[in-house]
C-alpha positions in Angstrom: -89.6 6.8 -226.2 -89.1 7.2 -229.9 -90.6 5.8 -233.1 -89.7 6.0 -236.8 -92.0 7.9 -239.1 -92.4 7.1 -242.8 -95.8 7.0 -244.3 -96.7 5.0 -241.3 -95.1 4.5 -237.8 -92.6 1.7 -237.1 -91.7 0.7 -233.6 -88.9 -1.3 -232.0 -90.8 -4.6 -232.7 -90.8 -3.9 -236.4 -94.6 -3.7 -236.6 -95.9 -0.9 -238.8 -99.1 0.9 -237.5 -101.1 3.9 -238.6 -101.6 5.4 -235.2 -98.8 6.7 -233.0 -100.6 5.7 -229.8 -100.3 2.0 -230.9 -96.6 1.9 -231.6 -94.1 0.1 -229.4 -91.3 2.6 -229.3 -87.6 2.6 -229.1 -86.1 3.5 -225.7 -82.7 4.7 -227.2 -82.6 7.7 -229.5 -79.5 6.3 -231.3 -81.2 3.0 -232.1 -84.2 4.9 -233.6 -81.9 7.1 -235.6 -80.1 4.1 -237.1 -83.4 2.5 -238.1 -84.7 5.8 -239.6 -81.5 6.2 -241.6 -81.8 2.7 -242.9 -85.4 3.0 -244.1 -85.4 6.7 -245.1 -87.6 7.8 -242.2 -87.4 10.3 -239.4 -87.4 9.9 -235.7 -90.5 11.0 -233.8 -90.7 11.4 -230.0 -93.6 9.5 -228.5 -95.3 11.1 -225.5 -97.8 8.8 -223.9 -100.1 10.5 -221.5 -103.6 10.4 -220.2 -106.4 11.2 -222.6 -108.7 14.0 -221.6 -112.1 12.9 -220.3 -115.0 12.8 -222.7 -117.9 15.1 -222.6 -120.1 14.7 -219.6 -123.5 13.0 -220.1 -126.4 15.4 -220.1 -129.3 14.6 -217.9 -131.7 14.4 -220.8 -129.5 11.8 -222.6 -128.8 9.6 -219.6 -131.7 7.3 -220.4 -130.3 6.6 -223.8 -127.0 5.3 -222.4 -128.7 2.6 -220.3 
């Protein structure tokens, strides 16, 4: 999946977002390159994966989370 990078990210739906994880990407590289050329941007490859798990809750902090 690909997105176009300018000062912000632009996906295939034309919506401009600040965060790369929120972008709806292009499936075709050539399509992304055409859009990037048209708007003076560059193509960025989007890799969506699992986020690492957060820090485990310590026993002395468990009561605060309830």
